C-alpha atoms as a printed R data frame, in Angstrom:
    type eleno elety resid chain resno       x        y       z
1   ATOM     1    CA   UNK     A     1 -24.558  -53.281 133.598
2   ATOM     2    CA   UNK     A     2 -22.397  -51.183 131.306
3   ATOM     3    CA   UNK     A     3 -23.528  -50.317 127.826
4   ATOM     4    CA   UNK     A     4 -21.187  -50.621 124.876
5   ATOM     5    CA   UNK     A     5 -21.355  -47.777 122.422
6   ATOM     6    CA   UNK     A     6 -19.811  -48.290 119.008
7   ATOM     7    CA   UNK     A     7 -17.660  -45.319 117.912
8   ATOM     8    CA   UNK     A     8 -19.413  -43.251 115.257
9   ATOM     9    CA   UNK     A     9 -22.886  -44.333 116.363
10  ATOM    10    CA   UNK     A    10 -22.967  -42.719 119.800
11  ATOM    11    CA   UNK     A    11 -25.278  -39.953 118.635
12  ATOM    12    CA   UNK     A    12 -27.953  -42.541 117.652
13  ATOM    13    CA   UNK     A    13 -28.131  -44.227 121.061
14  ATOM    14    CA   UNK     A    14 -30.406  -42.454 123.544
15  ATOM    15    CA   UNK     A    15 -31.093  -43.642 127.043
16  ATOM    16    CA   UNK     A    16 -34.788  -43.725 127.841
17  ATOM    17    CA   UNK     A    17 -35.298  -42.971 131.531
18  ATOM    18    CA   UNK     A    18 -38.792  -43.340 132.924
19  ATOM    19    CA   UNK     A    19 -39.900  -41.296 135.919
20  ATOM    20    CA   UNK     A    20 -40.432  -43.313 139.090
21  ATOM    21    CA   UNK     A    21 -44.184  -42.667 138.913
22  ATOM    22    CA   UNK     A    22 -44.524  -44.427 135.536
23  ATOM    23    CA   UNK     A    23 -42.491  -47.500 136.524
24  ATOM    24    CA   UNK     A    24 -44.955  -50.336 137.025
25  ATOM    25    CA   UNK     A    25 -44.596  -53.769 138.561
26  ATOM    26    CA   UNK     A    26 -44.713  -56.861 136.377
27  ATOM    27    CA   UNK     A    27 -48.296  -57.967 135.775
28  ATOM    28    CA   UNK     A    28 -49.668  -61.482 135.721
29  ATOM    29    CA   UNK     A    29 -50.537  -62.229 132.091
30  ATOM    30    CA   UNK     A    30 -51.804  -65.840 132.121
31  ATOM    31    CA   UNK     A    31 -51.429  -69.295 133.630
32  ATOM    32    CA   UNK     A    32 -50.456  -72.416 131.721
33  ATOM    33    CA   UNK     A    33 -51.331  -75.829 133.153
34  ATOM    34    CA   UNK     A    34 -49.102  -78.479 131.571
35  ATOM    35    CA   UNK     A    35 -50.578  -81.980 131.921
36  ATOM    36    CA   UNK     A    36 -48.688  -85.133 131.003
37  ATOM    37    CA   UNK     A    37 -50.575  -88.409 131.045
38  ATOM    38    CA   UNK     A    38 -48.210  -91.342 130.523
39  ATOM    39    CA   UNK     A    39 -49.296  -94.943 130.870
40  ATOM    40    CA   UNK     A    40 -47.486  -95.135 134.234
41  ATOM    41    CA   UNK     A    41 -48.154  -91.733 135.820
42  ATOM    42    CA   UNK     A    42 -49.931  -88.357 135.669
43  ATOM    43    CA   UNK     A    43 -48.064  -85.046 136.049
44  ATOM    44    CA   UNK     A    44 -49.408  -81.488 136.399
45  ATOM    45    CA   UNK     A    45 -47.289  -78.319 136.314
46  ATOM    46    CA   UNK     A    46 -48.744  -74.818 136.671
47  ATOM    47    CA   UNK     A    47 -46.691  -71.928 135.256
48  ATOM    48    CA   UNK     A    48 -47.509  -68.240 135.593
49  ATOM    49    CA   UNK     A    49 -46.445  -65.881 132.788
50  ATOM    50    CA   UNK     A    50 -45.561  -62.293 133.664
51  ATOM    51    CA   UNK     A    51 -45.366  -59.216 131.480
52  ATOM    52    CA   UNK     A    52 -43.051  -56.352 132.368
53  ATOM    53    CA   UNK     A    53 -44.147  -53.155 130.627
54  ATOM    54    CA   UNK     A    54 -40.830  -51.510 131.546
55  ATOM    55    CA   UNK     A    55 -38.768  -54.082 129.682
56  ATOM    56    CA   UNK     A    56 -35.989  -52.567 127.568
57  ATOM    57    CA   UNK     A    57 -37.284  -54.375 124.491
58  ATOM    58    CA   UNK     A    58 -40.700  -52.732 124.801
59  ATOM    59    CA   UNK     A    59 -39.536  -49.246 125.800
60  ATOM    60    CA   UNK     A    60 -36.555  -48.835 123.475
61  ATOM    61    CA   UNK     A    61 -37.236  -46.861 120.286
62  ATOM    62    CA   UNK     A    62 -34.613  -49.004 118.535
63  ATOM    63    CA   UNK     A    63 -36.547  -52.264 119.100
64  ATOM    64    CA   UNK     A    64 -38.053  -53.803 115.998
65  ATOM    65    CA   UNK     A    65 -41.473  -55.374 115.675
66  ATOM    66    CA   UNK     A    66 -39.826  -58.807 115.621
67  ATOM    67    CA   UNK     A    67 -38.073  -58.131 118.946
68  ATOM    68    CA   UNK     A    68 -41.343  -57.115 120.584
69  ATOM    69    CA   UNK     A    69 -43.200  -60.074 119.078
70  ATOM    70    CA   UNK     A    70 -40.531  -62.477 120.363
71  ATOM    71    CA   UNK     A    71 -40.873  -60.967 123.846
72  ATOM    72    CA   UNK     A    72 -44.654  -61.467 123.886
73  ATOM    73    CA   UNK     A    73 -44.308  -64.964 122.425
74  ATOM    74    CA   UNK     A    74 -41.973  -66.105 125.215
75  ATOM    75    CA   UNK     A    75 -43.000  -64.192 128.320
76  ATOM    76    CA   UNK     A    76 -40.968  -64.842 131.467
77  ATOM    77    CA   UNK     A    77 -42.594  -67.641 133.441
78  ATOM    78    CA   UNK     A    78 -42.427  -69.099 136.927
79  ATOM    79    CA   UNK     A    79 -43.428  -72.576 138.087
80  ATOM    80    CA   UNK     A    80 -46.132  -72.202 140.729
81  ATOM    81    CA   UNK     A    81 -46.603  -75.870 141.632
82  ATOM    82    CA   UNK     A    82 -45.932  -79.404 140.408
83  ATOM    83    CA   UNK     A    83 -48.068  -82.384 141.262
84  ATOM    84    CA   UNK     A    84 -48.024  -86.066 140.374
85  ATOM    85    CA   UNK     A    85 -49.671  -89.245 141.623
86  ATOM    86    CA   UNK     A    86 -46.736  -90.356 143.811
87  ATOM    87    CA   UNK     A    87 -47.115  -87.705 146.550
88  ATOM    88    CA   UNK     A    88 -50.858  -88.454 146.588
89  ATOM    89    CA   UNK     A    89 -50.043  -91.873 148.107
90  ATOM    90    CA   UNK     A    90 -50.213  -94.093 145.019
91  ATOM    91    CA   UNK     A    91 -47.328  -96.511 144.657
92  ATOM    92    CA   UNK     A    92 -45.879  -98.636 141.875
93  ATOM    93    CA   UNK     A    93 -48.407  -99.744 139.249
94  ATOM    94    CA   UNK     A    94 -51.293  -97.907 140.919
95  ATOM    95    CA   UNK     A    95 -49.894  -94.577 139.683
96  ATOM    96    CA   UNK     A    96 -51.123  -95.278 136.168
97  ATOM    97    CA   UNK     A    97 -54.685  -96.095 137.130
98  ATOM    98    CA   UNK     A    98 -57.836  -94.004 136.592
99  ATOM    99    CA   UNK     A    99 -58.465  -93.420 140.312
100 ATOM   100    CA   UNK     A   100 -54.947  -92.047 140.834
101 ATOM   101    CA   UNK     A   101 -55.383  -89.685 137.890
102 ATOM   102    CA   UNK     A   102 -58.789  -88.527 139.143
103 ATOM   103    CA   UNK     A   103 -57.598  -87.797 142.690
104 ATOM   104    CA   UNK     A   104 -54.518  -85.985 141.383
105 ATOM   105    CA   UNK     A   105 -56.670  -83.937 138.986
106 ATOM   106    CA   UNK     A   106 -59.040  -83.015 141.835
107 ATOM   107    CA   UNK     A   107 -56.138  -81.872 144.027
108 ATOM   108    CA   UNK     A   108 -54.624  -79.974 141.086
109 ATOM   109    CA   UNK     A   109 -57.882  -78.136 140.386
110 ATOM   110    CA   UNK     A   110 -58.188  -77.221 144.067
111 ATOM   111    CA   UNK     A   111 -54.643  -75.829 144.139
112 ATOM   112    CA   UNK     A   112 -55.255  -74.017 140.866
113 ATOM   113    CA   UNK     A   113 -58.341  -72.279 142.252
114 ATOM   114    CA   UNK     A   114 -56.436  -71.325 145.413
115 ATOM   115    CA   UNK     A   115 -53.644  -69.886 143.248
116 ATOM   116    CA   UNK     A   116 -56.137  -67.888 141.173
117 ATOM   117    CA   UNK     A   117 -57.740  -66.381 144.272
118 ATOM   118    CA   UNK     A   118 -54.341  -65.540 145.789
119 ATOM   119    CA   UNK     A   119 -52.974  -63.884 142.630
120 ATOM   120    CA   UNK     A   120 -56.171  -62.091 141.651
121 ATOM   121    CA   UNK     A   121 -54.850  -58.898 143.253
122 ATOM   122    CA   UNK     A   122 -51.667  -59.140 141.158
123 ATOM   123    CA   UNK     A   123 -53.570  -59.122 137.860
124 ATOM   124    CA   UNK     A   124 -53.211  -55.358 137.542
125 ATOM   125    CA   UNK     A   125 -56.803  -54.190 137.801
126 ATOM   126    CA   UNK     A   126 -57.570  -54.642 141.470
127 ATOM   127    CA   UNK     A   127 -58.885  -58.173 141.132
128 ATOM   128    CA   UNK     A   128 -61.560  -57.463 138.508
129 ATOM   129    CA   UNK     A   129 -59.614  -58.969 135.628
130 ATOM   130    CA   UNK     A   130 -59.877  -62.708 135.032
131 ATOM   131    CA   UNK     A   131 -56.455  -64.254 134.571
132 ATOM   132    CA   UNK     A   132 -56.863  -66.761 131.713
133 ATOM   133    CA   UNK     A   133 -55.682  -70.348 131.945
134 ATOM   134    CA   UNK     A   134 -54.281  -72.291 129.001
135 ATOM   135    CA   UNK     A   135 -54.288  -76.083 129.391
136 ATOM   136    CA   UNK     A   136 -51.727  -78.105 127.429
137 ATOM   137    CA   UNK     A   137 -52.279  -81.876 127.496
138 ATOM   138    CA   UNK     A   138 -49.741  -84.469 126.397
139 ATOM   139    CA   UNK     A   139 -50.058  -88.237 125.812
140 ATOM   140    CA   UNK     A   140 -53.035  -90.569 126.258
141 ATOM   141    CA   UNK     A   141 -52.840  -92.340 129.621
142 ATOM   142    CA   UNK     A   142 -55.816  -93.208 131.842
143 ATOM   143    CA   UNK     A   143 -55.255  -89.975 133.760
144 ATOM   144    CA   UNK     A   144 -56.302  -87.934 130.722
145 ATOM   145    CA   UNK     A   145 -59.842  -89.324 130.842
146 ATOM   146    CA   UNK     A   146 -59.873  -88.797 134.598
147 ATOM   147    CA   UNK     A   147 -58.727  -85.158 134.217
148 ATOM   148    CA   UNK     A   148 -61.388  -84.395 131.597
149 ATOM   149    CA   UNK     A   149 -64.039  -86.013 133.820
150 ATOM   150    CA   UNK     A   150 -62.873  -83.928 136.801
151 ATOM   151    CA   UNK     A   151 -62.882  -80.730 134.709
152 ATOM   152    CA   UNK     A   152 -66.451  -81.375 133.526
153 ATOM   153    CA   UNK     A   153 -67.679  -82.426 136.972
154 ATOM   154    CA   UNK     A   154 -68.243  -80.530 140.193
155 ATOM   155    CA   UNK     A   155 -64.485  -80.520 140.921
156 ATOM   156    CA   UNK     A   156 -63.819  -78.177 137.987
157 ATOM   157    CA   UNK     A   157 -66.793  -75.826 138.262
158 ATOM   158    CA   UNK     A   158 -64.775  -73.086 140.027
159 ATOM   159    CA   UNK     A   159 -61.897  -73.191 137.505
160 ATOM   160    CA   UNK     A   160 -63.894  -73.627 134.287
161 ATOM   161    CA   UNK     A   161 -64.785  -69.916 133.802
162 ATOM   162    CA   UNK     A   162 -61.077  -69.004 133.711
163 ATOM   163    CA   UNK     A   163 -60.097  -71.481 130.981
164 ATOM   164    CA   UNK     A   164 -59.306  -69.785 127.703
165 ATOM   165    CA   UNK     A   165 -57.720  -72.542 125.633
166 ATOM   166    CA   UNK     A   166 -57.222  -76.304 125.720
167 ATOM   167    CA   UNK     A   167 -54.567  -77.713 123.399
168 ATOM   168    CA   UNK     A   168 -52.822  -81.013 122.756
169 ATOM   169    CA   UNK     A   169 -49.020  -81.264 122.598
170 ATOM   170    CA   UNK     A   170 -48.764  -85.008 121.991
171 ATOM   171    CA   UNK     A   171 -45.858  -85.796 119.702
172 ATOM   172    CA   UNK     A   172 -46.923  -87.599 116.537
173 ATOM   173    CA   UNK     A   173 -44.695  -90.216 115.015
174 ATOM   174    CA   UNK     A   174 -43.841  -89.804 111.348
175 ATOM   175    CA   UNK     A   175 -41.363  -92.437 110.267
176 ATOM   176    CA   UNK     A   176 -38.549  -92.624 112.775
177 ATOM   177    CA   UNK     A   177 -37.316  -95.690 114.594
178 ATOM   178    CA   UNK     A   178 -39.355  -98.864 114.313
179 ATOM   179    CA   UNK     A   179 -41.443  -99.576 117.411
180 ATOM   180    CA   UNK     A   180 -40.858 -102.722 119.421
181 ATOM   181    CA   UNK     A   181 -43.221 -105.609 118.724
182 ATOM   182    CA   UNK     A   182 -46.447 -106.049 120.680
183 ATOM   183    CA   UNK     A   183 -45.932 -108.003 123.888
184 ATOM   184    CA   UNK     A   184 -47.640 -111.393 123.836
185 ATOM   185    CA   UNK     A   185 -48.275 -113.474 126.916
């Protein structure tokens, strides 16, 4: 990648070269489990967020506080796994039921614990550091109750110590388009 230097300002731009011994690998910063509970289905997506301490934004003396804050606010992420009720064997209307949500949540928590154990060595401190998990829930389907029950039960006991934050991202309606009328049979 070539660097453009504006004439007259070339004396202000300095290349910062780090010795090979100080160059570090990206470190696992946190996990985010995105949960969407619609009335017809339940979806789980686990993303891992990585911090690169050798990033040009962090190492450049010309970077402002706002640039560094924006980097930490939106760390590079990677989708580790996606899971929904369909691949678990539930078809058609059964995908929106409590049992489908509970079985999917149980499988998700099992995969999450496996992922934590596998990536514990990547956390930067030889496996002693707990990688925190943020849970973001959206909507109010039957799977939400099933997920909370699974988290509080024996299925979630191995993952619970890693959870740092649980938040709700459900969109609230203020004004907007009028909703369709209630269905009457």
